[in-house]
C-alpha positions as CSV (number, residue, x, y, z in Angstrom):
1,M,-22.4,-109.7,40.8
2,A,-22.4,-108.8,37.1
3,P,-19.3,-107.1,35.9
4,D,-19.5,-103.4,35.2
5,A,-17.2,-100.7,33.9
6,M,-15.8,-99.9,37.4
7,T,-14.8,-103.5,38.0
8,C,-13.5,-104.2,34.5
9,A,-11.4,-101.1,33.8
10,P,-8.3,-102.3,35.8
11,S,-8.0,-105.3,33.5
12,L,-7.1,-102.9,30.7
13,A,-4.5,-100.9,32.6
14,D,-1.5,-102.5,30.9
15,A,-3.0,-103.3,27.5
16,S,-0.7,-102.3,24.7
17,P,-2.5,-100.4,21.9
18,T,-1.0,-102.6,19.2
19,P,-2.3,-105.8,17.4
20,F,-1.0,-108.8,19.4
21,W,-0.1,-110.7,16.2
22,L,2.1,-107.9,14.9
23,D,3.9,-107.5,18.3
24,D,6.1,-110.5,17.5
25,P,9.9,-110.8,17.3
26,A,9.4,-113.0,14.2
27,R,8.2,-110.0,12.3
28,P,10.4,-109.7,9.2
29,P,12.1,-106.5,8.2
30,A,10.5,-104.5,5.4
31,L,11.8,-105.0,1.9
32,P,13.1,-101.9,0.0
33,A,10.6,-99.7,-1.8
34,L,10.5,-99.7,-5.6
35,T,12.6,-96.9,-7.1
36,G,12.6,-96.3,-10.8
37,D,10.6,-98.1,-13.4
38,T,10.2,-101.8,-14.0
39,R,8.2,-104.2,-16.2
40,C,6.6,-107.5,-15.4
41,D,4.1,-110.1,-16.6
42,L,1.8,-109.7,-13.5
43,L,1.7,-106.8,-11.0
44,V,-0.1,-107.6,-7.7
45,V,-1.2,-104.5,-5.8
46,G,-1.6,-105.2,-2.1
47,G,0.4,-107.3,0.4
48,G,-2.4,-108.8,2.4
49,Y,-3.7,-112.3,2.0
50,T,-5.4,-111.7,-1.4
51,G,-2.3,-110.3,-3.0
52,L,0.1,-112.8,-1.4
53,W,-2.0,-115.8,-2.5
54,T,-2.3,-114.3,-6.0
55,A,1.4,-113.9,-6.4
56,L,2.2,-117.3,-5.0
57,L,-0.4,-119.2,-7.1
58,A,0.6,-117.2,-10.2
59,K,4.2,-118.5,-9.8
60,E,3.0,-122.1,-9.1
61,R,0.8,-122.0,-12.2
62,D,3.7,-120.7,-14.3
63,P,7.1,-120.6,-12.7
64,D,8.5,-118.5,-15.6
65,R,6.0,-115.7,-15.1
66,D,7.6,-112.5,-13.8
67,V,5.5,-111.4,-10.9
68,V,5.9,-108.1,-8.9
69,L,4.0,-107.4,-5.7
70,I,3.8,-103.9,-4.2
71,E,2.5,-103.0,-0.8
72,G,1.8,-99.5,0.6
73,R,3.3,-100.3,4.0
74,E,4.4,-103.7,5.2
75,V,3.1,-107.1,4.2
76,G,0.3,-108.2,6.6
77,W,0.1,-104.9,8.6
78,A,-3.6,-104.2,8.0
79,A,-6.5,-106.7,8.2
80,S,-4.4,-109.7,7.4
81,G,-2.3,-109.1,10.6
82,R,-5.1,-107.9,12.9
83,N,-7.9,-110.4,12.5
84,G,-8.9,-113.2,14.9
85,G,-7.1,-116.0,13.0
86,F,-10.3,-117.9,12.0
87,C,-9.6,-119.6,8.7
88,A,-13.0,-120.8,7.6
89,A,-14.0,-123.1,4.7
90,S,-17.1,-121.0,3.9
91,L,-16.8,-118.8,0.8
92,T,-20.2,-117.2,1.4
93,H,-20.0,-115.9,5.0
94,G,-21.7,-118.9,6.3
95,L,-24.2,-121.4,5.0
96,A,-27.3,-119.3,5.7
97,N,-26.0,-116.4,3.7
98,G,-25.0,-118.7,0.9
99,L,-28.4,-120.4,0.8
100,A,-30.2,-117.1,0.7
101,R,-28.2,-115.9,-2.3
102,W,-27.1,-118.9,-4.3
103,P,-29.3,-121.8,-3.4
104,A,-28.7,-123.6,-6.7
105,E,-24.9,-123.4,-6.2
106,I,-24.6,-124.0,-2.5
107,A,-23.4,-127.6,-2.8
108,T,-20.7,-126.6,-5.2
109,L,-19.7,-123.5,-3.1
110,E,-19.5,-125.6,0.0
111,R,-17.3,-128.3,-1.8
112,L,-15.1,-125.6,-3.3
113,G,-14.7,-124.0,0.2
114,T,-13.7,-127.3,1.7
115,E,-11.2,-127.9,-1.1
116,N,-9.8,-124.4,-0.6
117,L,-9.3,-124.9,3.1
118,D,-7.6,-128.2,2.4
119,A,-5.3,-126.5,-0.1
120,I,-4.4,-123.8,2.5
121,E,-3.5,-126.6,5.0
122,R,-1.3,-128.2,2.3
123,A,0.4,-124.9,1.4
124,V,1.2,-124.3,5.0
125,A,2.9,-127.7,5.3
126,D,4.6,-127.6,1.8
127,H,6.1,-124.2,2.3
128,G,7.0,-124.7,6.0
129,I,4.9,-121.8,7.2
130,D,5.0,-121.6,11.0
131,C,1.6,-120.1,11.8
132,D,0.2,-122.4,14.5
133,F,-2.3,-123.9,12.0
134,E,-4.8,-126.1,13.8
135,R,-7.8,-127.7,12.2
136,T,-9.9,-127.4,15.3
137,G,-13.3,-126.7,14.0
138,A,-15.7,-124.1,15.5
139,I,-18.8,-123.8,17.6
140,D,-21.6,-121.3,17.1
141,V,-22.9,-120.7,20.6
142,A,-26.4,-120.0,21.7
143,T,-26.5,-117.4,24.6
144,R,-30.3,-116.7,24.4
145,P,-33.2,-119.0,24.0
146,H,-34.1,-117.9,20.4
147,H,-30.5,-118.8,19.3
148,L,-31.3,-122.4,20.0
149,A,-34.2,-122.4,17.5
150,E,-32.1,-120.6,14.9
151,L,-29.1,-123.0,15.2
152,T,-31.5,-126.0,15.1
153,E,-33.1,-124.7,11.9
154,L,-29.7,-124.1,10.4
155,Y,-28.6,-127.7,11.3
156,E,-31.8,-129.2,9.8
157,T,-31.4,-127.0,6.6
158,A,-27.8,-128.2,6.2
159,R,-28.9,-131.8,6.5
160,R,-31.7,-131.4,3.9
161,H,-29.2,-130.1,1.4
162,G,-26.8,-133.0,2.2
163,L,-24.3,-130.6,4.0
164,G,-24.6,-131.9,7.5
165,E,-21.4,-133.9,7.6
166,G,-19.3,-132.8,10.5
167,L,-22.1,-130.8,12.1
168,E,-23.4,-131.6,15.6
169,L,-26.1,-129.9,17.7
170,L,-25.0,-129.5,21.3
171,D,-27.4,-129.0,24.2
172,R,-26.5,-127.0,27.3
173,D,-24.5,-129.7,29.0
174,A,-22.7,-130.8,25.8
175,V,-21.6,-127.3,24.9
176,R,-20.4,-126.6,28.4
177,A,-18.4,-129.8,28.3
178,E,-16.5,-128.3,25.4
179,V,-16.1,-124.8,26.8
180,D,-17.6,-123.9,30.2
181,S,-19.5,-120.6,30.4
182,P,-22.7,-120.0,32.4
183,T,-24.0,-118.0,29.4
184,F,-23.9,-121.0,27.0
185,L,-27.3,-122.6,26.4
186,G,-26.3,-124.8,23.4
187,G,-24.4,-124.7,20.2
188,L,-23.7,-126.0,16.7
189,L,-20.3,-127.7,16.3
190,D,-18.6,-127.8,12.9
191,R,-15.7,-130.2,13.4
192,R,-13.8,-129.6,10.2
193,G,-14.9,-126.3,8.6
194,T,-12.5,-124.0,10.5
195,A,-8.8,-123.8,11.3
196,M,-7.2,-121.5,13.8
197,L,-3.9,-119.9,13.0
198,H,-1.6,-117.0,13.8
199,P,-2.7,-114.5,11.1
200,A,0.4,-112.3,10.8
201,R,2.7,-115.3,10.6
202,L,0.6,-116.7,7.8
203,A,1.1,-113.5,5.9
204,W,4.8,-113.4,6.6
205,G,5.1,-117.1,5.6
206,L,3.4,-116.4,2.3
207,K,5.7,-113.5,1.8
208,D,8.7,-115.8,2.3
209,A,7.3,-118.5,0.0
210,C,6.7,-115.9,-2.7
211,L,10.3,-114.6,-2.4
212,R,11.6,-118.2,-2.7
213,L,9.6,-118.7,-5.9
214,G,11.0,-115.5,-7.4
215,V,8.3,-112.9,-6.8
216,R,9.7,-109.4,-6.6
217,I,8.2,-107.7,-3.5
218,H,8.5,-104.0,-2.8
219,E,7.1,-102.7,0.5
220,N,6.4,-99.1,1.4
221,T,5.3,-98.8,-2.3
222,R,1.8,-97.5,-2.7
223,G,0.0,-97.9,-6.0
224,L,-1.1,-94.3,-6.8
225,R,-2.7,-94.5,-10.3
226,L,-3.6,-97.1,-12.9
227,T,-3.8,-96.3,-16.6
228,P,-3.7,-98.2,-19.9
229,A,-0.3,-98.2,-21.5
230,G,-0.3,-99.8,-25.0
231,P,-1.0,-103.5,-24.6
232,G,-0.5,-103.4,-20.9
233,I,-1.3,-101.4,-17.8
234,A,0.9,-98.8,-16.0
235,V,0.7,-98.3,-12.3
236,R,2.4,-95.2,-10.8
237,T,4.1,-95.5,-7.5
238,P,5.8,-92.7,-5.3
239,Y,9.2,-93.3,-6.8
240,G,8.5,-94.9,-10.2
241,R,6.2,-96.9,-12.4
242,V,5.4,-100.5,-13.1
243,L,4.4,-101.5,-16.6
244,A,2.6,-104.9,-16.5
245,R,0.8,-107.1,-19.0
246,R,-1.8,-107.9,-16.3
247,V,-2.7,-106.4,-12.9
248,A,-4.4,-108.0,-9.9
249,L,-5.9,-105.7,-7.3
250,G,-6.0,-107.0,-3.7
251,T,-6.4,-103.7,-1.9
252,N,-9.8,-104.7,-0.3
253,V,-10.7,-102.0,2.4
254,F,-8.4,-99.4,0.8
255,P,-9.8,-97.3,-2.1
256,S,-9.5,-99.3,-5.3
257,L,-7.4,-98.0,-8.2
258,L,-10.5,-98.7,-10.2
259,R,-13.0,-96.0,-9.2
260,R,-15.9,-98.0,-10.5
261,V,-15.3,-100.6,-7.8
262,R,-15.3,-98.2,-4.8
263,P,-19.0,-97.8,-4.3
264,Y,-19.3,-101.6,-3.7
265,T,-17.4,-101.6,-0.4
266,V,-17.4,-99.7,2.8
267,P,-15.0,-99.9,5.8
268,V,-16.2,-101.1,9.1
269,Y,-13.9,-101.0,12.2
270,D,-13.7,-104.1,14.4
271,Y,-11.9,-104.4,17.8
272,A,-10.3,-107.1,19.8
273,L,-8.7,-107.8,23.2
274,M,-6.0,-110.4,24.1
275,T,-5.5,-111.7,27.6
276,E,-2.3,-112.6,29.3
277,P,-1.5,-116.4,29.1
278,L,-3.8,-118.4,31.3
279,T,-2.5,-120.5,34.0
280,P,-3.2,-124.3,34.1
281,G,-5.8,-123.7,36.8
282,Q,-7.6,-121.0,34.8
283,L,-7.6,-123.2,31.7
284,A,-9.1,-126.0,33.8
285,A,-11.8,-123.7,35.1
286,I,-13.1,-123.0,31.6
287,G,-12.4,-126.6,30.3
288,W,-11.5,-125.4,26.8
289,R,-9.6,-128.5,25.7
290,G,-10.7,-128.8,22.1
291,R,-9.3,-125.4,21.2
292,Q,-12.2,-124.7,18.8
293,G,-12.9,-121.2,17.6
294,L,-16.1,-119.9,19.1
295,G,-18.7,-117.2,18.1
296,D,-22.0,-116.4,19.7
297,A,-25.1,-116.5,17.5
298,A,-26.3,-112.9,18.1
299,N,-26.4,-110.3,15.4
300,Q,-23.9,-108.2,17.3
301,F,-21.7,-111.2,18.0
302,H,-18.4,-111.9,19.7
303,Y,-15.7,-114.2,18.3
304,F,-13.1,-115.8,20.6
305,R,-10.3,-118.4,20.5
306,L,-7.2,-119.7,22.2
307,T,-3.7,-118.9,21.0
308,A,-0.8,-121.3,21.0
309,D,0.4,-119.9,24.4
310,H,-3.0,-120.2,26.0
311,R,-4.3,-116.6,25.7
312,I,-7.9,-115.8,24.8
313,L,-8.6,-113.4,22.0
314,W,-12.0,-111.8,22.5
315,G,-13.3,-109.6,19.7
316,G,-16.3,-108.3,17.8
317,Y,-19.6,-106.9,18.9
318,D,-19.1,-103.3,18.0
319,A,-18.8,-102.6,14.2
320,I,-18.1,-98.9,13.6
321,Y,-18.8,-97.3,10.2
322,P,-17.1,-93.9,9.8
323,F,-19.1,-91.3,8.0
324,G,-18.1,-91.1,4.4
325,G,-16.1,-94.3,4.6
326,R,-13.0,-92.4,5.6
327,L,-10.1,-94.5,6.9
328,D,-8.2,-93.0,9.8
329,A,-5.5,-94.6,11.9
330,E,-6.9,-92.9,15.0
331,R,-10.0,-95.2,14.7
332,D,-7.8,-98.2,15.3
333,Q,-8.2,-97.3,19.0
334,R,-11.6,-97.1,20.8
335,P,-11.4,-97.3,24.6
336,A,-15.2,-97.3,25.0
337,T,-15.4,-100.5,22.9
338,Y,-12.5,-102.1,24.8
339,L,-14.3,-101.5,28.1
340,K,-17.5,-102.9,26.7
341,L,-15.6,-106.0,25.4
342,A,-14.0,-106.5,28.8
343,E,-17.4,-106.4,30.5
344,H,-18.7,-109.0,28.1
345,F,-15.7,-111.2,28.5
346,F,-16.0,-111.4,32.3
347,R,-19.8,-112.0,32.0
348,C,-19.0,-114.9,29.7
349,F,-16.1,-116.2,31.9
350,P,-16.7,-115.1,35.5
351,Q,-14.3,-117.9,36.6
352,L,-11.5,-115.8,35.0
353,A,-12.0,-112.8,37.2
354,G,-8.6,-111.0,37.7
355,V,-7.2,-111.9,34.3
356,R,-5.7,-108.9,32.6
357,F,-5.5,-107.9,28.9
358,T,-2.1,-107.4,27.3
359,H,-3.2,-106.0,24.0
360,A,-6.2,-104.0,22.7
361,W,-6.5,-103.0,19.0
362,G,-8.8,-102.4,16.1
363,G,-8.7,-102.1,12.3
364,A,-10.9,-101.7,9.3
365,I,-12.4,-104.5,7.2
366,D,-14.1,-104.2,3.9
367,T,-17.8,-105.2,3.7
368,C,-20.2,-105.3,0.8
369,S,-23.9,-105.5,0.6
370,R,-23.9,-109.3,0.1
371,F,-21.3,-109.9,2.9
372,S,-19.0,-112.1,0.8
373,A,-16.5,-111.5,-1.9
374,F,-17.2,-110.2,-5.4
375,F,-14.9,-110.3,-8.4
376,G,-14.4,-108.7,-11.8
377,T,-12.1,-107.4,-14.5
378,A,-11.5,-104.0,-16.2
379,H,-9.5,-102.6,-19.1
380,G,-10.3,-105.4,-21.5
381,G,-9.6,-108.1,-19.0
382,R,-6.1,-106.9,-18.2
383,V,-7.0,-105.9,-14.6
384,G,-8.7,-108.2,-12.1
385,Y,-10.0,-107.6,-8.6
386,A,-11.5,-109.3,-5.6
387,A,-12.9,-107.6,-2.6
388,G,-15.7,-107.5,0.0
389,Y,-14.8,-110.5,2.2
390,T,-16.5,-108.9,5.2
391,G,-14.3,-110.4,7.9
392,L,-14.0,-114.0,6.5
393,G,-11.1,-113.4,4.2
394,V,-8.5,-115.5,5.9
395,G,-9.6,-118.5,4.0
396,A,-11.7,-117.1,1.2
397,S,-8.9,-114.8,0.0
398,R,-7.1,-117.8,-1.5
399,F,-10.2,-118.7,-3.5
400,G,-10.4,-115.0,-4.6
401,A,-6.8,-115.2,-5.8
402,E,-7.7,-118.3,-7.9
403,V,-10.7,-116.5,-9.4
404,M,-8.6,-113.5,-10.3
405,L,-6.0,-115.5,-12.0
406,D,-8.7,-117.4,-13.9
407,L,-10.3,-114.2,-15.0
408,L,-7.0,-112.6,-16.0
409,A,-6.2,-115.7,-18.1
410,G,-9.6,-115.5,-19.8
411,E,-10.3,-119.1,-18.7
412,R,-13.8,-120.5,-18.1
413,T,-13.4,-122.7,-15.1
414,E,-15.7,-124.1,-12.5
415,R,-15.0,-121.0,-10.4
416,T,-15.6,-118.4,-13.1
417,A,-18.9,-120.1,-14.1
418,L,-20.4,-119.6,-10.7
419,E,-23.2,-117.1,-10.4
420,M,-21.4,-115.8,-7.3
421,V,-18.4,-114.9,-9.5
422,R,-20.5,-113.6,-12.4
423,T,-22.7,-111.2,-10.4
424,K,-22.0,-108.2,-8.2
425,P,-23.6,-107.0,-5.0
426,L,-25.6,-103.8,-4.9
427,P,-23.4,-100.7,-4.5
428,F,-23.8,-98.6,-1.4
429,P,-25.6,-95.2,-1.8
430,P,-23.8,-91.9,-1.4
431,E,-23.7,-90.0,1.8
432,P,-25.6,-89.2,3.9
433,V,-27.8,-92.0,2.9
434,A,-25.2,-94.7,3.5
435,W,-24.5,-93.4,7.0
436,A,-28.2,-93.3,7.9
437,G,-28.9,-96.7,6.4
438,I,-26.0,-98.4,8.1
439,G,-26.8,-96.7,11.4
440,L,-30.5,-97.8,11.2
441,T,-29.4,-101.4,10.3
442,K,-27.1,-101.6,13.3
443,W,-29.7,-100.2,15.6
444,S,-32.3,-102.7,14.2
445,L,-29.9,-105.7,14.6
446,A,-29.2,-104.7,18.3
447,R,-33.0,-104.4,18.8
448,A,-33.6,-107.8,17.3
449,D,-31.0,-109.3,19.7
450,S,-32.9,-107.9,22.7
451,R,-36.4,-108.9,21.3
452,G,-36.0,-112.6,20.8
453,G,-34.7,-112.3,17.3
454,H,-37.7,-110.4,16.0
455,R,-36.7,-108.5,12.9
456,N,-38.4,-105.1,12.5
457,A,-39.8,-103.7,9.3
458,W,-36.5,-102.3,8.2
459,L,-34.7,-105.6,8.5
460,R,-37.5,-107.4,6.8
461,T,-37.3,-105.0,3.9
462,L,-33.5,-105.6,3.6
463,D,-34.2,-109.3,3.6
464,R,-36.6,-109.0,0.7
465,L,-34.1,-106.9,-1.2
466,G,-31.4,-109.5,-0.7
467,L,-29.5,-107.2,1.7
468,G,-30.4,-108.9,5.0
469,F,-27.7,-109.9,7.5
470,D,-28.2,-111.9,10.6
471,S,-24.8,-112.9,11.8
């Protein structure tokens, strides 16, 4: 019998409304807030992945550079400590999105993405960051017949562009030999393009590495206002001011200190569940020996993976846009979505009936109209920014940090020469147009999932405008 709300609700009875990754005894204490005024060569605003990588790489490029990082709450508390822990090589939110937007650069973008993931792996080892980093790869899973055709087309497209290394098409038996679910009809395996990790511990490890290199970090220190100040930039904080020669903004989903950047992103709330640790018998029942990250190929998709202690994280599907783009901590909890996710989980893995969830949480991610990061400078090149990662920032944020540092240095590099770096996405319209457009898009994507992948007139129009999204 298919699971329903009545049968799934008990699995959520003991779920803590906190992100699993942050509910960790290894969580470091917060560092003191900035009080008074200070000066530095580089001020980094934001203590998520983008800011942490920027501070760390800035010190590695120039150990004598005085770097200060400020974070409004605690390092890694927001998206960097709440995500699924998928660290992907892709800089473009997948090959299909990259080909649709930058076909002439796709080989370079894919190479730079692989090099970026390799560099993250080296940094984790070199700095001794204990974040359960595993280069497991990932599988895009077909759960409906039209997904098989879409994954086959993507595989053949990758091969035509010389990008098929490490990719393997899996039929029904082959994918179920990797992970056994009666809903799986096939899949596309990428053996090297994704690593799995503990996202909060990566943030905390980067924080520790920054401190050891001499970065001055102040938590519970929100950047309130940014203004030119002679040859530098001043950033006001609650208890003082930072005067910096250069400023790097890594605030992502939070309102940018540069008002001109704000229309380019909107927040979308994403939700996840975490199971209790599986027993050896339960693990054997699903046969998940390769520990790959998985995601289904629907428009409204799920992502799921194993943790180091053999839990399953199950997230995605619902993407909730708040009217006006207003962030609200109350939206971090959405029981209706948790119940829906639980139903979908037991439909995927009926052999795990009786498993309970220990954590249920949500959080906001920043998305932009091209679904991958954009970059730029302001105030005569003294302020740099990177934003718009749309859920794939665990890996791409390091690349964003490199781009920001190149731009702030005024250097023309292979990165800054990219069309992807030199151009911006279309901004979102004001309300209520944004609300209506996003709502219509979400409805249309769900309808496409239920109609064999057929994209209606609205989605086809977005495709022609370069705003289409199918994953």
